C-alpha positions as CSV (number, residue, x, y, z in Angstrom):
1,M,0.0,0.0,0.0
2,I,1.7,3.2,-1.2
3,T,0.8,5.9,1.3
4,A,1.4,9.7,1.2
5,A,2.5,11.8,4.1
6,I,0.2,14.8,3.7
7,W,1.3,17.0,6.5
8,P,3.7,19.1,4.3
9,W,0.6,20.6,2.7
10,G,-0.1,22.2,6.1
11,T,-1.8,21.2,9.3
12,D,-3.8,24.2,10.6
13,K,-6.5,24.8,8.0
14,R,-9.2,22.6,6.6
15,E,-8.4,23.8,3.1
16,Q,-4.9,22.3,3.3
17,M,-6.3,18.9,4.1
18,V,-8.7,19.2,1.2
19,T,-6.0,20.2,-1.3
20,A,-3.7,17.5,-0.1
21,S,-6.5,14.9,-0.4
22,Q,-7.4,16.0,-3.9
23,E,-3.8,16.1,-5.2
24,V,-2.7,12.7,-3.8
25,S,-5.9,10.9,-4.9
26,E,-5.3,12.2,-8.4
27,I,-1.8,10.8,-8.4
28,G,-3.2,7.4,-7.4
29,Y,-2.8,7.2,-3.6
30,S,-5.6,5.6,-1.6
31,S,-4.2,6.1,1.8
32,F,-2.3,8.8,3.8
33,E,-0.5,9.6,7.0
34,S,-1.4,12.8,8.8
35,V,-0.3,14.2,12.1
36,R,-2.0,14.7,15.4
37,D,-2.1,18.5,15.2
38,A,-4.0,18.4,11.9
39,I,-7.2,16.9,13.4
40,Y,-7.6,20.2,15.4
41,A,-8.1,22.0,12.1
42,Y,-11.3,20.0,12.1
43,D,-12.0,20.6,15.8
44,L,-12.3,16.9,16.2
45,D,-15.4,17.0,13.9
46,L,-15.4,13.4,12.7
47,A,-18.2,13.7,10.2
48,A,-16.5,16.6,8.5
49,Y,-13.2,14.8,8.3
50,E,-14.8,11.6,7.0
51,E,-16.6,13.6,4.3
52,V,-13.3,14.7,2.8
53,L,-12.0,11.1,2.9
54,K,-15.1,9.8,1.2
55,K,-15.0,12.5,-1.5
56,Y,-11.5,11.6,-2.5
57,G,-11.6,7.8,-1.8
58,L,-8.9,7.9,0.9
59,N,-8.2,6.0,4.0
60,A,-6.1,7.1,7.0
61,A,-3.2,4.6,7.4
62,S,-1.5,6.3,10.3
63,F,-1.3,9.4,12.4
64,Y,2.0,10.8,13.6
65,F,2.4,11.9,17.3
66,H,5.5,13.4,18.9
67,F,6.8,14.1,22.4
68,P,7.7,17.7,23.0
69,V,10.7,18.8,25.0
70,I,11.2,16.7,28.1
71,E,9.9,19.4,30.4
72,E,6.5,19.3,28.6
73,S,6.5,15.6,27.8
74,D,3.3,14.9,29.8
75,K,1.3,17.3,27.6
76,I,1.0,14.5,25.0
77,F,-1.4,12.7,27.3
78,D,-3.7,15.7,28.1
79,N,-6.2,15.0,25.4
80,L,-5.0,11.6,24.2
81,D,-8.3,9.7,24.8
82,R,-10.3,12.0,22.6
83,E,-7.6,12.1,19.9
84,L,-7.4,8.3,19.9
85,D,-11.2,7.9,19.7
86,F,-11.1,10.2,16.7
87,I,-8.5,8.4,14.7
88,S,-9.8,5.0,15.8
89,A,-13.2,5.9,14.3
90,L,-11.4,6.5,11.0
91,G,-10.1,2.9,11.1
92,V,-6.5,3.8,12.1
93,R,-4.6,1.0,13.7
94,R,-1.1,2.4,13.6
95,I,0.6,5.4,15.2
96,C,4.1,6.7,14.3
97,L,5.6,8.0,17.5
98,Q,8.5,10.5,17.5
99,A,10.6,10.5,20.6
100,T,11.3,13.5,22.9
101,W,12.4,16.6,21.0
102,G,15.8,18.1,21.6
103,R,19.0,16.3,22.5
104,P,20.4,16.4,26.0
105,E,24.1,17.0,26.2
106,T,24.6,13.5,27.5
107,M,22.3,10.7,26.6
108,D,23.0,8.3,29.4
109,D,21.1,5.2,30.6
110,A,19.1,7.4,33.0
111,K,17.8,9.4,30.0
112,K,17.2,6.3,28.0
113,D,15.2,4.8,30.9
114,Q,13.2,8.0,31.1
115,Q,12.4,7.7,27.4
116,V,11.5,4.0,27.7
117,K,8.9,4.8,30.4
118,L,7.3,7.6,28.3
119,V,7.1,5.4,25.2
120,E,5.8,2.5,27.2
121,K,3.1,4.6,28.8
122,F,2.0,5.9,25.4
123,A,2.1,2.5,23.7
124,L,0.1,0.8,26.4
125,W,-2.5,3.6,26.2
126,T,-3.0,3.1,22.5
127,K,-2.9,-0.7,22.8
128,K,-6.1,-0.6,24.9
129,I,-8.1,0.5,21.9
130,G,-6.3,-1.7,19.3
131,I,-3.8,0.8,17.9
132,T,-0.2,-0.2,17.6
133,T,2.4,2.4,18.5
134,N,5.6,2.3,16.3
135,I,8.7,4.1,17.6
136,H,10.1,6.4,15.0
137,N,13.8,7.4,14.8
138,H,14.3,11.1,14.1
139,H,17.1,13.5,14.0
140,N,17.5,15.8,17.1
141,T,15.3,13.6,19.3
142,W,16.1,11.1,22.1
143,V,15.8,8.2,19.6
144,M,18.2,9.2,16.9
145,Y,21.2,6.9,17.1
146,E,21.3,3.1,16.8
147,D,22.0,2.5,20.4
148,E,18.9,4.5,21.3
149,I,16.7,2.6,18.9
150,D,18.2,-0.6,20.4
151,Y,17.4,0.6,23.9
152,I,13.8,1.2,23.2
153,L,13.2,-2.0,21.2
154,Q,15.2,-4.2,23.5
155,N,13.6,-2.9,26.7
156,L,10.0,-3.0,25.4
157,G,8.8,-6.2,23.8
158,P,7.0,-6.6,20.5
159,G,3.7,-6.9,22.3
160,T,4.1,-3.3,23.4
161,I,6.0,-1.4,20.7
162,S,6.8,-1.9,17.0
163,F,9.2,0.0,14.8
164,A,8.6,2.7,12.2
165,P,12.0,3.4,10.6
166,D,12.6,6.5,8.6
167,T,15.2,5.7,5.9
168,A,16.6,9.3,5.7
169,H,16.6,10.0,9.4
170,L,18.5,6.7,9.9
171,V,21.3,8.1,7.8
172,A,21.1,11.4,9.6
173,G,21.5,9.5,12.8
174,L,24.7,7.8,11.5
175,C,22.9,4.5,11.1
176,D,23.1,2.1,8.2
177,P,19.4,1.9,7.1
178,V,19.8,-1.6,5.7
179,H,21.5,-3.0,8.8
180,T,19.1,-1.3,11.2
181,I,15.9,-2.4,9.4
182,K,17.3,-5.9,9.0
183,K,18.0,-6.1,12.7
184,Y,14.4,-5.3,13.6
185,L,12.7,-6.5,10.5
186,D,10.1,-8.5,12.4
187,R,9.1,-5.4,14.3
188,V,8.6,-3.1,11.3
189,N,5.0,-2.1,11.2
190,F,5.3,1.1,9.3
191,I,8.0,2.9,7.4
192,H,8.8,6.3,6.1
193,L,10.5,6.2,2.7
194,K,12.7,9.2,2.2
195,D,16.0,9.8,0.6
196,I,19.0,12.0,1.7
197,K,21.8,13.5,-0.4
198,D,24.7,13.1,2.0
199,A,25.5,11.0,5.0
200,D,28.2,13.5,6.2
201,I,25.9,16.0,7.9
202,K,28.5,16.9,10.5
203,S,26.0,16.9,13.3
204,A,26.3,15.4,16.8
205,G,22.5,15.6,17.1
206,L,22.6,18.3,19.8
207,A,19.9,20.9,19.8
208,S,22.7,23.5,20.0
209,A,24.4,22.1,16.9
210,G,22.2,24.1,14.6
211,M,22.2,21.5,11.9
212,E,19.3,21.8,9.5
213,V,19.1,18.3,8.0
214,Y,15.8,18.9,6.1
215,S,17.5,20.6,3.2
216,N,19.5,17.3,2.7
217,F,16.3,15.3,2.3
218,C,15.2,14.6,-1.3
219,E,12.9,12.6,-3.5
220,L,13.3,8.8,-3.7
221,G,16.2,7.7,-5.9
222,Q,17.9,11.1,-5.8
223,G,20.1,10.4,-2.8
224,I,22.2,7.7,-1.2
225,V,19.7,5.4,0.5
226,D,19.9,1.8,-0.9
227,F,16.2,1.3,-1.5
228,K,16.8,-1.9,-3.5
229,Q,18.1,-3.7,-0.4
230,I,15.4,-2.2,1.8
231,F,12.7,-3.2,-0.5
232,D,14.2,-6.7,-0.8
233,L,14.2,-7.0,3.0
234,L,10.6,-5.9,3.3
235,K,9.5,-8.4,0.6
236,S,11.5,-11.2,2.3
237,A,9.5,-10.6,5.5
238,D,6.1,-10.4,3.6
239,Y,5.7,-6.9,4.9
240,D,2.1,-5.8,4.1
241,G,2.0,-2.5,5.9
242,P,2.0,1.0,4.4
243,L,4.9,2.2,2.3
244,C,4.8,5.8,3.3
245,E,6.6,8.4,1.1
246,E,7.5,11.6,2.9
247,L,9.4,14.7,2.0
248,D,9.5,17.6,4.4
249,K,10.5,20.3,1.9
250,A,9.6,19.6,-1.7
251,P,12.0,21.2,-4.2
252,V,9.1,22.4,-6.4
253,N,5.8,21.5,-4.8
254,N,4.3,18.8,-2.7
255,A,2.2,17.2,-5.4
256,L,5.1,16.9,-7.8
257,S,7.3,15.2,-5.2
258,A,4.5,12.9,-4.1
259,M,3.9,11.9,-7.7
260,K,7.7,11.2,-8.3
261,N,7.8,9.2,-5.1
262,Y,4.7,7.2,-6.0
263,D,6.1,6.3,-9.4
264,Y,9.4,5.3,-7.8
265,I,7.8,3.0,-5.3
266,L,5.4,1.5,-7.9
267,K,8.3,0.8,-10.3
268,H,10.9,-0.4,-7.8
269,Y,8.8,-2.2,-5.3
270,F,5.7,-3.5,-7.1
271,L,6.7,-3.8,-10.7
272,K,10.4,-4.8,-10.3
273,T,11.0,-8.6,-9.9
């Protein structure tokens, strides 16, 4: 299932959701991933949101949630029940969860344990209503490097948490995407497919580093990620989850990048033998 990340169209106005839905459906997408904040553009009005999906023949495959800075980490739980009820009513059974934003100067075991407890609390909360939480690696968060991915997935079992790797963010976190995905292949329940121009981003991942990695991200096949091996791995595991293309900053416009990424996945995953 080729899925479009539609949040780059915008998250604070209903018109942005409508435009994204129209454009990705015209390309050929039948599913999308959005983000938690975007549902507030609809004021949690389920009927109005469903009307857009019905009009453009779309299904919501996933919603993306993220922990804010550690001092505000509990805010993610403030309205979580209502938010989960909303996305569950849309048929969503997957959440992509970004770890705590902003890197501490030292990511020691105490910090890692703190992150495990937060992720576990969130994942058990979603599990109660049949939604699987997938931890998502991301630059400049508390789950950026391989040892941090390991710590989460090795301290929380598959019954609690699954894995949503981001191919470009793995590179930005100095990981080998093929190696990391292979290591946790049986835990992959969602994936962000994104390319990156250069592995040498010269960033320690610190909030103070000032490294802006997003300009390094690019359309599929335009960077250094080895998608052939990644696709082969997913096929070997009979992966049947969403293949979610995502590009934070489109070089021309969101629709054109979404079309190029759709064509790339179709050609190299579904049509190539």
